[in-house]
C-alpha positions as CSV (number, residue, x, y, z in Angstrom):
1,C,0.0,0.0,0.0
2,M,3.0,2.3,0.4
3,T,4.1,1.9,-3.2
4,D,3.4,4.4,-6.0
5,K,0.7,2.1,-7.4
6,I,-1.6,3.3,-4.6
7,T,-3.0,6.8,-5.0
8,K,-2.3,9.1,-2.0
9,L,-5.0,11.7,-1.3
10,P,-5.3,14.5,1.3
11,Y,-7.5,13.3,4.2
12,T,-10.9,15.1,4.3
13,I,-14.4,14.4,5.5
14,E,-15.1,13.0,2.1
15,A,-13.2,9.9,3.1
16,A,-16.2,8.8,5.1
17,Y,-18.3,8.5,2.0
18,K,-15.8,6.5,-0.1
19,S,-16.6,2.8,-0.2
20,F,-14.3,-0.1,-1.1
21,D,-14.1,-3.8,-0.8
22,I,-12.0,-4.7,2.2
23,T,-11.1,-8.1,0.7
24,K,-9.3,-6.3,-2.1
25,P,-6.2,-4.0,-2.1
26,Q,-7.1,-0.5,-1.0
27,P,-7.7,1.7,-4.1
28,Q,-6.2,4.8,-2.3
29,L,-4.7,6.0,1.0
30,Y,-5.8,9.2,2.8
31,V,-2.9,11.1,4.3
32,T,-3.1,13.5,7.3
33,P,-0.2,15.8,8.2
34,D,-0.7,15.2,12.0
35,F,-3.1,13.9,14.7
36,A,-4.4,17.4,15.3
37,Y,-5.6,17.7,11.7
38,L,-7.1,14.2,12.0
39,S,-9.0,15.2,15.1
40,L,-10.3,18.3,13.3
41,V,-11.7,16.3,10.5
42,L,-13.2,13.7,12.8
43,E,-14.9,16.5,14.8
44,E,-16.2,17.9,11.6
45,F,-17.8,14.6,10.8
46,A,-19.1,14.2,14.3
47,N,-20.9,17.5,14.0
48,T,-23.0,15.9,11.2
49,M,-24.2,13.1,13.4
50,A,-27.6,12.9,15.1
51,L,-25.9,12.8,18.4
52,R,-24.9,16.4,18.0
53,T,-27.5,17.7,15.5
54,G,-30.7,16.2,16.9
55,G,-33.7,17.9,15.2
56,L,-36.2,16.2,12.9
57,E,-33.6,14.2,11.2
58,G,-32.4,12.7,14.5
59,V,-35.9,11.5,15.5
60,E,-36.5,10.1,12.0
61,K,-33.3,8.1,12.3
62,L,-34.4,6.6,15.6
63,I,-37.8,5.7,14.1
64,E,-36.1,4.1,11.1
65,S,-33.8,2.1,13.4
66,N,-36.8,0.5,15.1
67,A,-34.6,0.2,18.2
68,L,-34.4,1.7,21.7
69,G,-33.2,5.3,21.5
70,T,-33.1,8.6,23.3
71,I,-33.7,12.2,22.4
72,E,-32.5,15.1,24.5
73,L,-34.3,18.4,24.6
74,S,-32.9,21.9,25.0
75,T,-33.8,21.8,28.7
76,G,-31.7,18.7,29.2
77,L,-34.8,16.4,29.6
78,Q,-34.1,13.1,28.0
79,I,-36.9,10.8,26.6
80,S,-36.0,7.1,26.0
81,G,-38.0,4.5,24.2
82,L,-38.9,3.0,20.9
83,F,-39.8,6.0,18.8
84,S,-42.7,5.4,16.5
85,K,-44.0,8.8,15.3
86,V,-43.0,12.4,14.8
87,I,-45.1,15.3,13.6
88,A,-43.2,18.1,11.9
89,Y,-44.0,21.7,11.1
90,D,-41.7,24.0,9.1
91,G,-39.0,21.3,9.2
92,K,-39.0,21.1,13.0
93,P,-40.5,18.3,15.2
94,I,-43.5,19.6,17.1
95,Y,-44.7,16.2,18.6
96,V,-42.9,12.9,19.2
97,Q,-44.3,9.6,20.4
98,T,-42.8,6.3,21.6
99,I,-44.5,2.9,21.8
100,G,-44.0,0.5,24.6
101,K,-42.0,1.1,27.8
102,S,-40.5,4.6,28.0
103,A,-38.6,6.6,30.5
104,L,-37.7,10.2,31.3
105,A,-34.3,11.3,32.6
106,Y,-32.2,14.3,33.2
107,R,-28.4,14.2,32.8
108,E,-28.6,10.4,32.4
109,K,-30.5,9.9,35.6
110,E,-34.1,8.7,35.5
111,L,-36.6,11.2,36.9
112,V,-38.3,9.8,40.0
113,G,-41.7,8.5,39.1
114,H,-41.1,8.5,35.4
115,G,-39.5,5.2,34.7
116,A,-40.5,2.4,32.3
117,E,-43.0,0.9,34.7
118,Y,-44.9,4.2,34.9
119,H,-44.7,5.0,31.2
120,S,-45.4,1.3,30.3
121,D,-47.5,1.7,27.1
122,R,-46.2,4.7,25.3
123,Y,-45.2,8.3,25.7
124,G,-45.9,11.4,23.7
125,T,-45.2,15.1,24.1
126,A,-45.6,18.4,22.3
127,L,-42.4,20.4,21.5
128,G,-41.5,23.8,20.3
129,K,-42.8,27.3,20.9
130,L,-46.3,28.5,21.8
131,K,-48.2,30.1,18.9
132,G,-47.8,33.9,18.8
133,I,-45.4,34.1,21.8
134,N,-41.7,34.7,21.2
135,L,-40.8,33.5,24.7
136,T,-40.5,29.7,25.1
137,I,-41.9,28.0,28.2
138,E,-38.4,26.9,29.3
139,D,-37.3,30.6,29.2
140,M,-40.3,32.0,31.1
141,S,-39.7,33.5,34.6
142,P,-42.3,32.8,37.4
143,R,-43.9,36.1,36.5
144,D,-44.1,35.1,32.8
145,L,-45.6,31.7,33.7
146,A,-48.2,33.4,35.9
147,A,-49.1,35.8,33.1
148,Y,-49.9,32.9,30.8
149,N,-51.7,30.9,33.6
150,I,-49.0,28.2,33.5
151,Y,-48.9,27.2,37.2
152,E,-50.4,24.6,39.5
153,G,-54.2,24.4,39.8
154,E,-54.9,26.4,36.7
155,K,-56.9,25.1,33.7
156,V,-55.0,26.1,30.6
157,L,-55.1,25.8,26.8
158,L,-51.6,25.8,25.3
159,E,-51.5,26.3,21.5
160,F,-48.2,25.4,19.9
161,E,-46.9,26.3,16.5
162,G,-47.9,23.8,13.9
163,G,-51.4,23.0,15.3
164,I,-50.7,21.1,18.5
165,T,-53.0,22.0,21.4
166,V,-52.7,20.9,25.0
167,E,-55.7,21.6,27.2
168,G,-56.0,20.5,30.8
169,E,-55.5,21.3,34.5
170,I,-51.9,21.7,35.6
171,I,-51.0,19.4,38.6
172,T,-47.3,20.0,39.1
173,G,-44.0,20.6,37.3
174,K,-40.4,19.8,37.5
175,R,-37.4,22.1,37.1
176,N,-33.8,21.5,36.1
177,L,-30.7,22.6,38.0
178,Q,-30.8,26.0,36.3
179,G,-34.4,26.5,37.4
180,K,-36.0,26.0,34.0
181,I,-39.2,24.0,33.8
182,I,-38.5,20.6,32.1
183,L,-41.8,18.8,32.8
184,I,-45.5,19.8,33.3
185,S,-48.1,17.3,34.4
186,F,-51.8,17.7,33.6
187,K,-55.0,16.0,34.6
188,N,-58.2,15.9,32.5
189,C,-56.0,16.6,29.5
190,S,-56.7,16.6,25.8
191,V,-53.9,16.8,23.2
192,K,-54.7,17.3,19.6
193,H,-53.0,18.0,16.3
194,N,-55.6,20.0,14.4
195,D,-58.5,17.5,14.5
196,T,-56.4,14.4,15.3
197,V,-56.6,13.3,19.0
198,L,-53.2,12.4,20.5
199,F,-54.2,12.1,24.1
200,K,-57.6,11.7,25.9
201,P,-58.5,12.7,29.5
202,E,-59.5,9.1,30.3
203,W,-55.9,7.9,29.6
204,G,-54.7,9.5,32.9
205,I,-52.0,12.0,33.7
206,Y,-50.4,13.7,30.7
207,D,-46.7,14.5,31.4
208,M,-45.6,17.1,28.9
209,A,-41.9,17.4,28.3
210,V,-40.7,21.0,27.9
211,G,-38.2,21.9,25.3
212,K,-38.1,24.3,22.3
213,K,-36.0,21.8,20.3
214,I,-34.3,18.5,20.2
215,V,-30.5,18.9,20.6
216,S,-29.5,15.3,20.4
217,A,-30.7,11.9,19.3
218,F,-28.8,8.7,20.0
219,A,-29.1,4.9,20.4
220,G,-29.8,3.3,23.7
221,P,-31.4,4.7,26.9
222,A,-30.3,7.8,28.8
223,D,-30.2,5.9,32.0
224,Y,-29.2,2.2,31.5
225,N,-31.0,1.3,34.8
226,S,-34.3,2.3,33.2
227,F,-34.6,-0.7,31.0
228,D,-34.0,-4.4,31.3
229,L,-31.3,-4.7,28.6
230,I,-30.3,-8.3,29.6
231,T,-33.5,-10.0,28.6
232,H,-34.6,-7.3,26.2
233,V,-35.6,-8.9,22.9
234,P,-33.9,-6.9,20.0
235,S,-36.0,-5.6,17.2
236,S,-33.7,-7.3,14.6
237,Q,-33.3,-11.1,14.5
238,T,-30.3,-13.2,13.5
239,I,-30.6,-14.5,10.0
240,K,-29.9,-18.3,10.1
241,V,-28.4,-19.5,6.9
242,K,-29.8,-22.7,5.5
243,M,-26.8,-24.8,4.5
244,T,-26.8,-27.3,1.7
245,D,-25.5,-30.8,2.1
246,K,-22.3,-29.9,0.3
247,E,-21.8,-26.8,2.5
248,R,-22.2,-29.0,5.6
249,Q,-19.7,-31.4,4.3
250,L,-17.2,-28.6,3.7
251,E,-17.8,-27.3,7.3
252,H,-17.2,-30.8,8.6
253,L,-13.8,-30.8,6.9
254,Y,-12.9,-27.5,8.5
255,Q,-13.9,-28.9,11.9
256,Q,-11.7,-32.0,11.3
257,V,-8.6,-29.8,10.5
258,R,-9.4,-27.6,13.5
259,D,-9.6,-30.6,15.8
260,F,-6.2,-31.8,14.4
261,R,-4.6,-28.4,15.0
262,E,-5.9,-28.1,18.6
263,G,-4.8,-31.7,19.4
264,T,-8.3,-33.0,20.1
265,S,-8.1,-35.5,17.3
266,Q,-5.0,-37.0,15.6
267,T,-6.8,-39.7,13.6
268,I,-7.7,-37.6,10.6
269,S,-5.9,-38.0,7.3
270,R,-5.0,-34.6,5.9
271,N,-4.3,-36.3,2.5
272,K,-7.9,-37.5,2.4
273,V,-9.1,-34.1,3.4
274,L,-7.2,-32.6,0.5
275,E,-8.6,-35.2,-1.9
276,Q,-12.1,-34.4,-0.8
277,L,-11.4,-30.7,-1.3
278,I,-10.1,-31.3,-4.8
279,E,-13.0,-33.6,-5.8
280,N,-16.0,-32.0,-4.1
281,H,-15.0,-28.4,-3.2
282,P,-12.5,-27.3,-5.9
283,S,-13.2,-23.6,-5.5
284,D,-12.4,-23.4,-1.7
285,W,-9.0,-22.1,-1.0
286,L,-8.8,-21.2,2.7
287,L,-8.8,-24.8,4.1
288,S,-6.1,-25.7,1.6
289,V,-3.9,-22.9,2.9
290,E,-4.5,-24.1,6.4
291,L,-3.6,-27.6,5.4
292,Y,-0.4,-26.2,3.8
293,E,0.5,-24.5,7.1
294,L,0.2,-27.7,9.0
295,A,2.2,-29.7,6.4
296,H,4.9,-27.0,6.2
297,K,5.3,-27.0,10.0
298,G,5.7,-30.8,9.8
299,N,8.2,-30.7,7.0
300,E,5.9,-32.8,4.8
301,T,7.3,-31.8,1.5
302,S,5.2,-34.1,-0.7
303,L,2.0,-32.9,0.8
304,C,3.1,-29.3,0.5
305,E,3.7,-29.8,-3.2
306,R,0.3,-31.4,-3.8
307,I,-1.4,-28.5,-1.9
308,E,0.5,-25.9,-3.9
309,N,-0.4,-27.5,-7.2
310,H,-4.1,-27.5,-6.2
311,L,-3.9,-23.9,-5.1
312,E,-2.4,-22.9,-8.5
313,T,-5.5,-24.5,-10.1
314,V,-7.7,-22.5,-7.8
315,K,-5.9,-19.3,-8.7
316,Q,-6.4,-20.0,-12.4
317,N,-10.2,-20.6,-11.9
318,R,-10.6,-17.8,-9.3
319,P,-8.1,-15.0,-10.1
320,Q,-9.9,-12.6,-7.7
321,V,-8.6,-14.6,-4.7
322,G,-5.1,-15.2,-6.1
323,H,-3.5,-12.4,-4.0
324,L,-5.1,-13.9,-0.9
325,I,-3.6,-17.3,-1.5
326,D,-0.2,-15.8,-2.3
327,D,-0.3,-13.6,0.8
328,G,-1.3,-16.6,3.0
329,L,1.5,-18.9,1.6
330,K,4.1,-16.0,2.0
331,I,3.2,-15.5,5.6
332,I,3.5,-19.3,6.3
333,K,6.9,-19.5,4.7
334,Q,8.2,-16.5,6.5
335,E,7.2,-17.8,9.9
336,V,9.5,-20.7,9.5
337,F,12.5,-18.4,9.2
338,V,11.6,-16.1,12.1
């Protein structure tokens, strides 16, 4: 890779979007003058990730992942769960919803009374600014909150930008360390998006997260103690490959050679294994290289020659793996002289 045959390019953020086959020689190398510049480029890339950008795109990535994730609001409140829905207005999220167990946290610590057992079915909340009011709820002083009837015991109708309305009686609220409101709880509450009902009074207490925007979105929970991650069933399932009889036979040959290498079985004939490879699996090369390594270590010259002849045939029929075979044999031969 250090020869003139490989193109050398200045390292930039564009390197992240260049794909290549890792089983083949690298088509180019990216060169950085020092670690400081490398860190600068990596920071530039990190600034494009949902972890730092948040916003609508961040929520959409969580929904697309179909996996447990977290969004963090501008107040520091964190919502963890399986995100299933987002309503947007003017390119910004104005309502998010999870399905299944969800939890609320602040600075990676679950809020008391707002764990996955309490929010066991789903969680949804309005986001953003109130309609016609420049001051966001999180930035309101006690006097501002009183002016808009946002305090305990008051029945209030909050109209958010984008058509979200929250109407109910305020029970209580929570503040962060800076004194900003991060959560408001309502009873007898109705939440709508235009004519679509998002929350009904008979569903119980409505806990509305407070935040003018989503500042971060990332995989996993905010507080790992909020969820049972040991017995949690992942959304994706392992794909079990159905093997043919021929593939099972080849796998058995691999196991035989492994047992011989590890000393658990010394009864196998490596000559017979090679014969079966040549006859039934002529395109496989990796096991032949492994047989060559064992024969080379045992100074079995005749077996080495037979294996090399077979590998030459494989290289002719599969030129794309020729360099892999050559590299493997080269390493084996070099080890003897170390």
